[in-house]
NUKE-293200 format. One line per field, with one value per residue (C-alpha): residue number from 1; residue in one letter; x, y negated, z. Coordinates in Angstrom, 1 decimal, padded with zeros to 4 digits. Last residue first. Layout:
N
k c(NUM:...)
r c(A:...)
X c(X:...)
Y c(Y:...)
Z c(Z:...)
***
This chain:
130
k c(130:129:128:127:126:125:124:123:122:121:120:119:118:117:116:115:114:113:112:111:110:109:108:107:106:105:104:103:102:101:100:99:98:97:96:95:94:93:92:91:90:89:88:87:86:85:84:83:82:81:80:79:78:77:76:75:74:73:72:71:70:69:68:67:66:65:64:63:62:61:60:59:58:57:56:55:54:53:52:51:50:49:48:47:46:45:44:43:42:41:40:39:38:37:36:35:34:33:32:31:30:29:28:27:26:25:24:23:22:21:20:19:18:17:16:15:14:13:12:11:10:9:8:7:6:5:4:3:2:1)
r c(X:X:X:X:X:X:X:X:X:X:X:X:X:X:X:X:X:X:X:X:X:X:X:X:X:X:X:X:X:X:X:X:X:X:X:X:X:X:X:X:X:X:X:X:X:X:X:X:X:X:X:X:X:X:X:X:X:X:X:X:X:X:X:X:X:X:X:X:X:X:X:X:X:X:X:X:X:X:X:X:X:X:X:X:X:X:X:X:X:X:X:X:X:X:X:X:X:X:X:X:X:X:X:X:X:X:X:X:X:X:X:X:X:X:X:X:X:X:X:X:X:X:X:X:X:X:X:X:X:X)
X c(-123.4:-122.9:-124.4:-121.3:-119.2:-121.4:-122.0:-118.3:-117.4:-120.2:-119.3:-115.6:-116.2:-118.6:-116.4:-113.3:-115.0:-116.4:-113.3:-111.1:-113.3:-113.2:-109.5:-108.8:-111.0:-109.6:-106.0:-106.4:-107.8:-104.6:-104.6:-102.6:-103.5:-105.6:-109.0:-111.4:-109.5:-109.0:-112.7:-113.4:-111.2:-112.5:-116.2:-115.9:-114.3:-117.2:-120.0:-118.6:-117.6:-121.1:-122.7:-120.5:-121.4:-125.1:-124.8:-122.9:-125.3:-128.3:-126.8:-126.0:-129.6:-131.3:-132.5:-129.1:-128.2:-129.1:-126.3:-123.6:-123.8:-124.6:-123.6:-120.8:-119.3:-119.6:-117.8:-115.2:-114.6:-114.3:-111.9:-109.9:-109.5:-108.4:-105.8:-104.5:-104.2:-102.3:-100.2:-098.8:-097.2:-093.6:-091.9:-095.2:-096.8:-097.8:-094.9:-095.6:-099.1:-099.3:-096.3:-096.0:-099.7:-099.5:-096.4:-098.1:-101.2:-100.8:-098.3:-098.6:-101.7:-103.8:-102.4:-102.7:-106.3:-107.3:-105.7:-106.8:-110.3:-110.9:-109.5:-111.4:-114.6:-114.4:-113.7:-116.6:-119.0:-118.2:-118.4:-121.6:-124.2:-122.2)
Y c(119.5:121.8:120.7:118.7:121.8:123.2:119.8:118.9:122.4:122.4:119.0:119.9:123.2:121.9:118.8:120.9:123.3:120.7:118.5:121.5:122.4:118.7:118.6:121.7:120.6:117.1:118.4:121.0:118.3:116.2:112.4:111.6:107.9:106.7:105.2:108.1:110.9:108.7:108.0:111.7:112.5:109.9:110.3:114.1:114.1:112.1:114.0:117.5:116.7:115.4:118.4:120.8:119.0:119.1:122.8:123.6:121.5:123.2:126.6:125.7:125.0:121.6:119.3:117.7:118.3:114.7:113.6:116.0:115.4:111.9:109.9:112.2:112.9:109.2:108.1:110.7:109.1:105.5:106.5:108.9:106.4:103.7:106.0:107.1:103.4:102.5:105.7:104.9:108.3:108.6:109.0:108.0:110.4:109.4:111.1:114.2:114.4:117.9:119.8:117.9:118.3:122.0:122.4:120.7:122.8:125.1:123.3:119.6:118.7:121.8:122.0:118.2:118.4:121.2:119.9:116.3:117.2:119.4:116.8:113.9:115.9:116.7:113.0:111.9:114.5:113.3:109.6:109.5:110.0:107.7)
Z c(030.9:027.9:024.6:023.9:023.5:020.7:018.9:018.8:017.7:015.1:013.7:013.6:011.8:009.2:008.8:008.1:005.8:003.5:003.7:002.8:-000.3:-001.4:-000.9:-002.8:-005.7:-006.1:-005.5:-008.3:-010.5:-010.4:-010.1:-013.3:-013.4:-010.5:-011.1:-011.8:-010.1:-007.0:-007.0:-007.4:-004.4:-002.0:-002.8:-002.9:000.5:001.9:000.2:000.8:004.4:005.2:003.4:005.5:008.7:007.9:007.1:010.3:012.4:010.9:011.5:015.1:015.9:016.2:018.9:019.6:015.9:014.8:017.2:015.8:012.0:011.1:014.2:015.5:012.0:011.1:014.3:013.5:010.1:011.5:014.3:012.2:009.3:011.7:013.2:009.8:008.7:011.8:011.6:008.2:007.7:006.6:003.2:001.6:-000.9:-004.4:-006.2:-004.1:-005.5:-007.0:-005.6:-002.3:-001.7:-002.3:-000.1:002.8:002.6:005.6:007.7:008.2:006.3:007.4:010.9:011.3:010.0:012.4:015.5:014.9:013.9:017.0:019.4:017.8:017.6:021.3:022.1:019.9:021.3:024.8:024.0:021.9:024.7:026.9)
***
């Protein structure tokens, strides 16, 4: 049960922020740089699996260690987790996919860093309350 509340809060925050980013704010950027790689419609099974695994990582590595920490520590741990995970994905794509654009690599790493810092903090903050 200690993981359920932070997981559900993280899921809500991540879903809202990531869909806002992917669907509205950065949609044109992705279409411009990687439109040829994009599917006509989302594979929701893969997306759901990603969300479940990734959010479990946020809760385990960012939120739970913060239960005896302050908000700055949680923000920094979240930012580092986002930086590492999004860097892994983007730099692997850059290394093995032909023409994977550097602007997307940098934009996505920056977004992942901010996203995970925010989601980790939101989950931690709202999970501290009984």
